[in-house]
C-alpha positions in Angstrom: 4.7 8.6 10.6 6.4 11.6 12.1 10.0 11.7 11.0 12.3 11.1 14.0 14.9 13.4 12.6 12.6 16.4 12.8 10.6 16.1 16.0 7.1 17.5 16.0 5.2 18.1 12.8 2.5 20.6 11.9 0.2 21.4 14.8 -3.3 20.3 13.8 -5.9 23.0 14.5 -8.6 20.9 16.2 -8.6 17.9 18.5 -10.7 15.5 16.5 -8.8 13.5 13.9 -10.5 10.9 11.7 -9.1 8.2 9.4 -11.2 6.1 7.1 -9.8 3.0 5.4 -11.7 0.9 2.9 -11.0 -2.8 2.8 -12.5 -5.5 0.7 -14.8 -6.5 3.5 -15.1 -3.7 6.0 -14.6 0.1 6.1 -12.7 1.1 9.2 -13.0 4.5 10.8 -10.6 5.4 13.6 -11.3 8.6 15.6 -9.0 10.2 18.0 -10.5 13.0 20.1 -8.9 14.4 23.3 -6.6 11.4 23.4 -9.5 8.9 23.3 -9.4 6.3 20.5 -12.6 4.9 18.9 -12.8 2.3 16.2 -15.9 1.8 14.0 -16.3 -0.9 11.5 -19.0 -0.9 8.8 -19.5 -3.2 5.7 -17.8 -1.8 2.5 -20.1 -0.9 -0.4 -18.5 -2.2 -3.6 -21.4 -0.8 -5.7 -21.1 2.7 -4.4 -17.8 3.2 -2.5 -18.4 6.9 -1.7 -21.8 6.0 -0.2 -20.1 3.3 1.9 -17.5 5.6 3.3 -20.0 8.3 4.1 -22.2 5.8 5.8 -19.2 4.5 7.9 -18.3 8.1 8.9 -21.9 8.8 9.9 -22.0 5.6 12.0 -18.7 6.7 13.7 -20.1 10.2 14.2 -23.0 8.9 16.3 -20.6 7.9 19.1 -17.2 9.5 18.5 -17.3 12.9 17.0 -19.2 15.7 15.4 -18.4 16.5 11.7 -17.9 20.2 12.5 -15.2 19.4 15.1 -13.0 17.3 12.7 -9.6 19.0 12.1 -7.9 16.2 10.2 -9.7 13.9 7.8 -7.7 11.2 5.9 -8.8 8.5 3.6 -7.3 5.3 2.3 -9.1 4.2 -0.9 -9.3 1.2 -3.1 -11.3 2.8 -5.9 -8.4 3.1 -8.3 -7.2 -0.4 -7.4 -10.6 -1.9 -8.1 -11.0 0.0 -11.3 -7.7 -1.6 -12.6 -8.5 -5.1 -11.3 -12.0 -5.0 -12.8 -11.0 -3.0 -15.9 -13.7 -0.4 -15.2 -11.6 2.6 -16.2 -12.7 5.4 -18.5 -12.2 5.3 -22.3 -8.9 7.0 -22.8 -6.9 8.0 -25.8 -3.1 7.9 -26.2 -0.9 10.3 -28.2 2.6 9.2 -28.8 5.7 9.5 -31.0 5.3 8.3 -34.6 6.3 4.6 -34.6 5.5 3.9 -31.0 1.8 3.4 -31.1 2.0 -0.2 -30.1 4.2 0.1 -27.0 1.3 -0.7 -24.7 0.5 -3.9 -26.7 4.1 -5.1 -27.1 4.9 -4.6 -23.4 7.8 -6.6 -22.0 9.4 -10.0 -22.9 8.0 -11.4 -19.6 5.7 -14.3 -20.2 2.9 -14.9 -17.6 3.5 -18.7 -17.9 6.9 -19.8 -19.4 5.6 -23.1 -20.8 2.1 -22.0 -21.8 2.2 -21.5 -25.6 -1.3 -19.9 -25.5 -0.5 -17.5 -22.6 -2.0 -14.1 -23.3 -0.8 -10.7 -22.2 -3.1 -8.3 -20.4 -5.4 -6.2 -22.5 -3.8 -2.8 -23.2 -5.3 0.1 -21.2 -5.9 1.9 -24.5 -7.1 -0.2 -27.5 -5.3 0.4 -30.8 -8.1 2.4 -32.4 -7.7 5.1 -29.7 -3.9 5.2 -29.9 -2.5 8.0 -32.2 0.9 9.0 -33.5 2.4 12.4 -34.2 5.6 13.1 -36.1 8.3 14.3 -33.7 11.5 12.8 -32.3 14.1 13.5 -29.6 17.3 11.7 -29.1 18.4 10.0 -25.8 19.7 13.4 -24.5 16.6 15.3 -25.4 18.0 17.0 -28.5 15.4 17.6 -31.3 15.9 15.3 -34.3 12.5 15.7 -35.8 10.5 18.9 -35.0 6.9 18.5 -33.7 4.3 18.8 -36.5 1.6 20.8 -34.8 -0.9 20.4 -37.6 -0.7 16.6 -37.1 -1.5 17.2 -33.4 -4.7 19.2 -34.3 -5.7 16.3 -36.6 -5.2 13.9 -33.8 -7.3 16.1 -31.5 -10.2 15.8 -34.0 -9.8 12.1 -34.2 -9.9 11.9 -30.4 -13.1 13.8 -30.4 -14.9 11.2 -32.6 -13.0 8.0 -31.4 -14.8 4.9 -30.1 -17.4 2.6 -31.5 -20.2 5.1 -30.7 -18.3 8.1 -32.0 -18.6 10.0 -28.7 -14.9 10.5 -28.4 -12.5 9.8 -25.6 -13.1 10.6 -22.0 -9.4 11.4 -21.3 -6.1 11.6 -23.1 -2.6 10.4 -22.2 0.4 12.1 -23.9 3.7 10.1 -23.8 6.4 11.1 -26.3 9.8 9.5 -26.7 12.5 10.8 -24.3 10.2 13.4 -22.8 12.0 12.8 -19.4 15.0 14.5 -21.0 13.1 17.3 -22.7 9.4 17.8 -22.2 9.0 20.8 -24.6 7.2 18.7 -27.3 5.0 17.0 -24.8 4.0 20.3 -23.2 3.1 21.7 -26.6 1.0 18.7 -27.5 -0.9 19.2 -24.3 -1.5 22.9 -25.1 -2.9 22.1 -28.5 -5.1 19.3 -27.2 -6.5 21.7 -24.6 -7.3 24.2 -27.3 -9.0 21.6 -29.5 -10.8 19.3 -27.1 -13.8 20.0 -24.8 -12.8 21.4 -21.4 -14.2 18.3 -19.6 -11.7 16.0 -21.3 -8.6 15.8 -18.9 -5.2 15.4 -20.4 -2.3 13.6 -18.7 1.4 14.1 -19.7 4.1 11.6 -18.9 6.4 14.4 -17.8 3.9 15.0 -14.9 3.2 11.3 -14.0 6.4 9.4 -14.5 9.3 11.2 -16.2 11.5 8.1 -16.1 13.3 5.6 -18.3 11.5 2.6 -19.9 8.9 3.4 -22.5 6.4 0.6 -21.6 6.2 1.4 -17.9 6.1 5.2 -18.6 3.4 4.8 -21.2 1.4 2.4 -19.1 1.5 4.7 -16.0 0.5 7.7 -18.1 -2.3 5.8 -19.8 -3.5 4.4 -16.5 -3.6 7.9 -15.0 -5.7 9.2 -17.8 -8.1 6.2 -17.7 -8.5 6.6 -13.9 -8.9 10.4 -13.9 -12.7 10.5 -14.6 -13.3 7.6 -12.1 -11.3 9.0 -9.2 -12.4 12.6 -9.9 -16.0 11.6 -9.5 -15.3 9.5 -6.4 -13.2 12.0 -4.6 -15.5 14.9 -5.6 -18.6 13.0 -4.3 -16.8 12.1 -1.0 -15.5 15.7 -0.5 -18.9 17.2 -1.2 -20.5 14.6 1.1 -18.4 15.4 4.2 -18.7 19.1 3.5 -22.5 18.8 3.4 -22.3 17.1 6.8 -20.5 20.0 8.3 -16.8 19.0 8.0 -14.6 21.9 7.0 -11.3 20.0 7.3 -9.6 19.4 3.9 -9.9 15.8 2.7 -6.5 14.1 2.3 -5.7 10.8 0.6 -3.0 8.3 1.2 -0.7 7.8 -1.8 1.0 4.5 -2.7 4.4 6.1 -1.7 3.3 6.1 2.0 2.4 9.8 2.3 -0.6 12.0 2.3 -1.6 14.2 -0.7 -4.5 16.6 -1.0 -7.7 15.6 -2.6 -7.0 17.9 -5.6 -3.7 16.2 -6.2 -5.2 12.7 -5.9 -7.9 13.7 -8.5 -5.1 14.7 -10.9 -2.8 11.8 -10.2 -5.0 8.8 -9.4 -2.3 6.4 -10.4 -0.5 7.5 -7.3 -3.3 6.0 -5.1 -3.3 2.5 -6.5 -1.9 1.1 -3.2 -3.4 3.7 -0.8 -4.7 1.4 1.9 -1.8 -1.0 2.3 0.6 1.9 2.4 -1.2 3.3 5.4 -1.1 0.0 7.2 2.7 -0.2 6.9 3.0 3.4 8.2 0.8 2.5 11.2 2.8 -0.6 11.9 6.1 1.4 11.7 4.6 3.9 14.2 3.5 1.2 16.7 6.8 -0.6 16.4 8.6 2.7 16.9 6.9 3.2 20.3 8.8 0.1 21.4 12.0 1.2 19.7 11.6 -1.6 17.2 13.2 -0.1 14.0 13.2 -3.3 11.8 10.1 -5.3 11.3 8.0 -7.3 8.9 4.4 -6.3 8.6 1.5 -8.7 8.1 -2.0 -7.3 7.4 -4.5 -10.1 7.0 -8.1 -9.1 6.5 -11.1 -10.9 5.2 -10.0 -11.1 1.5 -6.2 -10.8 1.3 -2.9 -10.7 3.2 -0.5 -7.8 2.6 3.1 -8.2 3.8 5.9 -5.6 3.8 9.1 -4.7 5.6 10.6 -1.6 7.1 14.1 -0.9 8.3 15.2 2.0 10.5 11.5 2.9 11.0 11.1 3.6 7.2 9.0 1.5 4.9 10.7 0.1 1.8 9.6 2.0 -1.4 9.8 0.4 -4.8 9.0 1.2 -8.4 8.6 -2.5 -9.3 5.0 -3.2 -8.3 2.2 -4.8 -10.2 -1.5 -4.1 -9.8 -3.5 -6.9 -11.3 -1.6 -7.8 -14.5 -0.1 -4.3 -14.9 3.4 -3.2 -14.0 2.9 0.2 -12.4 6.3 1.9 -11.9 5.0 4.8 -9.8 6.8 4.8 -6.4 4.9 2.7 -3.8 5.5 1.1 -0.5 6.8 -2.4 -1.2 3.7 -4.5 -0.3 3.4 -8.1 -1.4 -0.2 -9.2 -1.6 -1.7 -12.7 -1.7 -5.2 -14.0 -1.7 -5.2 -15.3 1.9 -7.7 -13.8 4.3 -10.2 -14.9 6.9 -12.8 -15.3 4.2 -10.5 -17.3 1.9 -12.4 -20.4 0.7 -11.0 -23.9 1.2 -11.4 -26.2 -1.9 -9.9 -29.2 -3.6 -8.2 -29.0 -7.0 -8.6 -31.5 -9.8 -5.9 -33.7 -8.2 -7.6 -33.7 -4.9 -5.1 -31.4 -3.2 -6.3 -29.0 -0.6 -6.2 -25.3 -1.6 -7.1 -22.1 0.3 -8.0 -19.0 -1.6 -7.6 -16.8 -3.5 -11.3 -16.8 -3.9 -13.0 -15.2 -0.8 -16.4 -15.3 0.7 -16.0 -11.6 1.4 -18.4 -9.7 3.7 -21.5 -10.9 1.9 -22.3 -13.8 2.5 -19.0 -14.2 4.4 -17.8 -17.4 6.1 -20.4 -20.0 7.1 -20.0 -19.0 10.8 -21.2 -15.4 10.0 -24.7 -16.7 9.6 -25.3 -14.6 6.5 -25.9 -17.5 4.1 -22.3 -18.6 3.4 -22.1 -22.2 2.3 -18.4 -22.7 1.6 -15.8 -23.4 4.4 -13.3 -20.7 5.0 -10.2 -20.0 7.1 -12.4 -18.3 9.7 -14.6 -21.4 9.9 -11.5 -23.6 10.5 -10.4 -21.3 13.3 -13.8 -21.6 14.9 -13.8 -25.4 14.6 -10.4 -25.6 16.4 -11.6 -23.4 19.3 -9.7 -20.2 18.4 -12.9 -18.2 17.9 -15.9 -17.9 20.2 -19.1 -18.7 18.3 -20.8 -15.9 20.3 -18.0 -13.3 19.8 -18.3 -10.1 18.0 -16.8 -11.5 14.8 -20.1 -13.1 13.9 -23.7 -12.0 13.9 -26.2 -13.5 16.3 -23.9 -16.4 17.2 -22.6 -19.1 14.8 -24.4 -22.3 13.8 -21.5 -24.7 14.6 -23.4 -27.6 13.0 -23.6 -25.7 9.7 -19.8 -25.0 9.9 -19.0 -28.6 10.6 -21.3 -29.8 7.8 -19.7 -27.4 5.2 -16.2 -28.5 6.2 -17.1 -32.2 6.2 -18.9 -32.4 2.9 -16.6 -30.1 0.9 -13.2 -30.8 2.4 -13.0 -33.6 5.0 -15.1 -36.3 3.3 -13.5 -36.0 -0.2 -10.1 -36.2 1.4 -11.0 -39.1 3.7 -10.3 -37.2 6.9 -12.1 -36.0 10.0 -13.5 -32.5 10.2 -10.8 -31.7 12.8 -8.0 -32.9 10.5 -9.5 -30.9 7.6 -9.7 -27.7 9.7 -6.0 -28.2 10.7 -5.1 -28.7 7.0 -6.9 -25.5 6.0 -4.9 -23.5 8.5 -1.6 -25.3 7.6 -2.1 -24.4 3.9 -3.1 -20.8 4.7 -0.1 -20.3 7.0 2.2 -21.8 4.3 0.9 -19.4 1.8 1.5 -16.4 4.1 4.9 -17.8 5.1 6.0 -17.8 1.5 4.8 -14.2 1.2 6.9 -13.2 4.2 9.9 -14.8 2.6 9.4 -12.8 -0.5 9.8 -9.5 1.3 12.6 -10.7 3.6 14.8 -13.6 2.6 14.4 -12.8 -1.2 15.4 -9.2 -0.4 18.5 -10.2 1.5 17.1 -9.8 5.0 17.2 -12.4 7.7 13.7 -12.6 9.3 15.3 -13.8 12.6 16.6 -10.2 13.0 13.2 -8.7 12.6 10.0 -8.3 14.6 6.6 -9.1 13.1 3.8 -6.6 13.4 0.5 -8.4 12.9 -2.8 -6.6 12.2 -6.0 -6.8 10.3 -8.9 -8.7 11.6 -7.3 -12.1 11.0 -3.5 -11.3 11.2 -3.0 -11.9 14.9 -4.8 -15.3 14.7 -2.0 -16.6 12.4 1.1 -14.5 13.2 2.5 -16.4 16.1 2.5 -19.8 14.3 4.1 -18.2 11.2 6.7 -16.5 13.5 7.6 -19.8 15.0 8.1 -21.3 11.6 10.4 -18.4 10.4 12.1 -18.1 13.8 11.0 -14.5 14.1 11.6 -13.8 17.8 8.8 -11.3 18.6 5.3 -10.5 17.4 3.7 -7.2 18.1 -0.1 -6.9 18.0 -1.2 -3.2 18.1 -4.1 -2.1 20.3 -6.2 -1.4 17.1 -4.9 -4.4 15.2 -8.2 -4.8 13.3 -8.1 -1.2 12.1 -4.4 -0.3 12.0 -4.5 0.9 8.5 -7.1 3.5 9.5 -5.0 4.5 12.5 -1.9 4.6 10.2 -3.7 7.3 8.2 -3.4 9.6 11.2 0.3 8.9 11.7 1.3 9.4 8.0 3.3 12.4 6.8 2.3 14.6 3.9 4.6 13.7 1.1 5.4 14.4 -2.5 7.8 12.1 -4.5 9.4 13.6 -7.6 11.9 12.1 -10.1 13.5 12.5 -13.5 15.7 10.0 -15.4 19.1 11.0 -16.8 20.8 7.9 -17.9 24.6 8.4 -18.0 27.8 6.5 -17.0 28.6 7.9 -13.6 32.1 8.7 -14.6 30.8 11.0 -17.4 28.2 12.8 -15.2 28.7 16.4 -14.5 28.1 16.8 -10.7 26.7 20.2 -11.3 24.0 18.7 -13.6 22.9 16.2 -10.9 23.0 18.9 -8.2 20.8 21.2 -10.3 18.4 18.4 -11.1 18.0 17.6 -7.3 17.5 21.3 -6.6 14.8 21.7 -9.3 12.9 18.7 -8.0 13.1 20.0 -4.5 11.8 23.4 -5.6 8.9 21.7 -7.3 8.2 19.7 -4.1 8.2 22.8 -2.0 6.0 24.5 -4.4 3.4 21.8 -3.9 3.5 22.5 -0.2 3.3 26.3 -0.9 6.8 26.6 0.7 9.2 27.9 -2.0 11.9 29.1 0.4 14.8 26.7 1.1 14.8 27.1 4.8 12.7 28.1 7.8 9.9 25.6 7.4 9.1 22.1 8.7 9.7 20.3 5.4 12.1 17.4 5.3 13.9 16.7 2.0 15.2 13.3 1.1 17.5 13.0 -2.0 18.2 9.7 -3.7 19.8 8.3 -6.9 19.0 5.1 -8.8 22.2 3.4 -9.8 23.2 0.2 -11.6 26.3 -1.4 -13.1 26.7 -0.6 -16.8 24.9 -3.2 -18.7 22.4 -4.1 -16.0 18.7 -4.0 -16.7 17.6 -2.9 -13.1 18.8 -0.5 -10.6 19.0 0.1 -6.8 18.1 3.3 -5.0 20.6 4.8 -2.6 20.4 7.9 -0.4 22.4 11.0 -1.4 24.8 11.9 1.4 23.2 14.5 3.6 24.7 18.0 3.0 26.5 17.1 -0.2 23.7 17.8 -2.7 22.4 20.9 -1.0 24.0 23.7 0.8 22.8 24.3 4.3 20.1 27.0 4.7 21.7 30.5 5.0 25.1 29.1 4.1 27.4 30.3 1.2 28.9 26.9 0.9 28.4 25.1 -2.4 27.3 21.5 -2.5 30.2 19.0 -3.1 28.8 17.2 -6.2 31.8 15.1 -6.9 32.0 13.7 -3.4 28.3 13.1 -3.5 28.6 10.9 -6.6 31.6 9.0 -5.2 29.9 8.3 -1.9 26.6 7.3 -3.7 28.6 4.8 -5.8 30.1 3.2 -2.6 26.6 3.0 -1.1 25.4 1.3 -4.3 28.1 -1.3 -4.0 27.2 -2.0 -0.4 23.5 -2.2 -1.2 24.1 -4.6 -4.1 26.2 -6.8 -1.9 23.5 -6.9 0.8 20.7 -7.5 -1.7 22.4 -10.0 -4.0 25.4 -11.3 -2.0 28.1 -9.8 -4.2 29.4 -6.5 -5.5 31.7 -5.7 -8.5 33.4 -2.7 -7.0 35.8 -2.2 -9.9 33.0 -2.2 -12.5 31.6 1.1 -13.9 28.4 2.4 -12.4 25.6 4.1 -14.3 23.2 6.8 -13.1 19.6 6.2 -14.1 17.2 8.4 -12.1 17.4 11.3 -9.7 14.7 11.3 -6.9 13.5 13.7 -4.3 10.9 13.2 -1.6 9.6 16.3 0.2 7.9 15.5 3.4 5.9 17.5 5.9 5.9 15.6 9.2 2.5 15.1 10.8 2.3 14.5 14.6 1.0 11.1 15.4 -2.1 11.4 17.5 -1.6 11.5 21.2 -3.4 8.6 22.8 -4.3 8.0 26.4 -3.1 4.7 27.8 -5.9 2.1 27.5 -8.1 2.1 30.5 -9.0 -1.1 32.3 -11.5 -1.9 35.0 -9.1 -3.8 37.2 -5.3 -4.1 37.8 -5.7 -7.9 38.3 -5.0 -9.8 35.0 -7.1 -12.7 36.4 -10.2 -10.5 36.1 -9.7 -10.5 32.4 -10.2 -14.2 32.0 -13.6 -15.0 30.5 -13.4 -18.7 30.5 -11.4 -21.8 29.7 -12.1 -24.0 26.7 -10.3 -26.6 24.6 -8.2 -25.1 21.8 -6.2 -27.0 19.2 -2.5 -26.1 18.8 -0.7 -28.5 16.5 -2.0 -32.0 17.0 -2.9 -31.5 20.6 -5.9 -29.9 22.4 -5.2 -27.6 25.4 -7.4 -26.2 28.1 -6.8 -22.6 27.2 -7.6 -19.4 29.0 -9.8 -17.0 26.9 -8.9 -13.4 27.9 -10.7 -10.1 27.3 -8.1 -7.8 25.9 -10.0 -4.7 27.0 -9.5 -5.8 30.6 -5.8 -6.6 30.5 -3.9 -3.9 32.4 -0.5 -2.6 31.1 2.4 -4.7 32.4 0.5 -7.9 32.3 2.6 -11.0 31.5 0.9 -14.3 30.8 2.2 -17.6 29.5 0.6 -19.4 26.6 -1.5 -21.2 25.6 -4.0 -18.3 25.6 -6.6 -16.6 23.3 -6.9 -12.9 23.7 -10.2 -11.6 22.3 -10.4 -7.9 21.3 -13.2 -5.9 19.8 -11.9 -6.3 16.3 -9.2 -9.0 16.3 -8.2 -12.1 18.2 -4.6 -13.0 19.3 -3.4 -16.6 19.6 -0.6 -17.1 22.1 0.7 -20.6 21.5 2.1 -23.1 24.1 5.6 -22.1 25.2 5.1 -18.4 24.2 4.8 -15.4 26.6 2.6 -12.4 26.0 3.1 -8.9 27.6 0.9 -5.9 27.4 2.9 -2.7 27.1 2.0 0.8 28.2 0.5 1.6 24.7 -1.8 -1.4 24.8 0.3 -3.4 22.3 0.5 -7.1 23.0 4.1 -8.3 22.6 4.5 -12.1 22.1 7.9 -13.6 22.8 7.8 -16.5 20.3 10.8 -18.4 21.8 9.3 -18.1 25.3 
């Protein structure tokens, strides 16, 4: 998303811009050429993801672009995510400080189930026989207490080369030494020795490069994950980059990072742990861009696809970024857009638990075989099947192949849900949607109410193939006043790729009571991180370029276990370009402390303004704004909204059936205002406008539903 404070971003060299986003069910390709937007959907290939993406790009190229004309190519990937979820990472080794070999195994005190005496922690990324210790020790300020024994490092290198059951050695190495975030000299030397001793094709990851922050478990885990994912992501990105180049594309491949920005393919290959939430981050960026076109600065986002539902929140047009995310069973502390994911999608399967209660998800029918109504051999009833039975989906629409066999859908719902519950098929379908909506409503509460935000003060941006089908009912329940459904709702993550800035996030922990912190030390740390960020953009000078620098501090009350991130006051931590004025570090820290108190009160309902505050981590984000693609207004064949009405058919809302207009979204002219009930069918998603609601089509093709009428 182009930063509103800076205006236009870098001018892209050619008109054709392509974004490819891989989901669990479909791979979406959005192309913008000369202002014309084209959406292509192709089935994802879980066995060979790179082949699937290249196939989707080829399919899109047949109608929308030529590879040699592409000037901007961006990709949102799930490869790293799937490798973690499926534990298909490479065999990595870990080198750590003597006495800390078992940090990965010990983990945290958190129990997956408080009352389950047999609950097991996740398997460590690196098993114990591939974890090695070296004698060395720094104190909490980075002072050397025990010098590094280099001979021991060389011995460890030989052990790495023969580790594993087959004796073939490790495929990658993670190096994570105690307090390396305060002083990385020992860690750098260990890396140098390993590079001398190990084969050149064994990549080495240092925690000082991946996550130079407090908390040994999270830092060790992130470093180990990065090492274990390096061979996997390197092969994938290399195959994909070579594939598009062979097809004539000369534009550099860029990848969406979890933090909500773009990084180059080379950086993504070196830091795969930064791509674990690549796709969801792009969707939130796209939602923020679409909402910004309507001057909606605060909104909740809801991306419901075939497999899962991702929800997030942004304020002031900026997505919320957190370091407290989990992927599968692993707490990954790398900065990421705060996306909460649940197993609720159009393909989520309805089933009865041992007590006879109706459940929906998290198991999904996926793309193959998919819901029963897809006609691909699915036998278990899903959310999509329930929508079809209640009239929301057209059996002959584009969402299914060759038309749906309604009798097969009814049979699956009756035998597996309705009959065991002693209900009708219609009541069972209503129950499936009620349970699915309740699951998603809880997810929206997690990112809003539980974060101190009142959802009644926010809009709701609904996207994904299934999101607009459910959003208006959920908005009613949460009293969210307005729902926005973007023009490319079914492929918004792919469009979001093209409106995402290039971004590098850097950090370093320096845990000190704020009253004891030397302002110069903090200022210097901020300037060093900024210089490194500019170096990554090949822009070392402090001024005269399009880069935007955001400076932040993680603060907490002394004795707290977690912290909050606050912005550093503009101008206090960095002198203006070309100015002789020095930054006012003392005023910066005092203002940051006040902002922390305010943030704590907003988040938790109270603030201890007289209690001492502690500095934990210094953060800098260096951003290169990218112009969002210029889109022509959607073209319609008529200016009369009545011409968009395809038919009327009975549709269930609540306990009642209504004769409901079925409208072709592609024929709705800008400025149209229609009262519900209404079903708006688009090429990749369907919108439900419930009785009492009003829908308007704005000049960008976004459908705005006023929930309260």
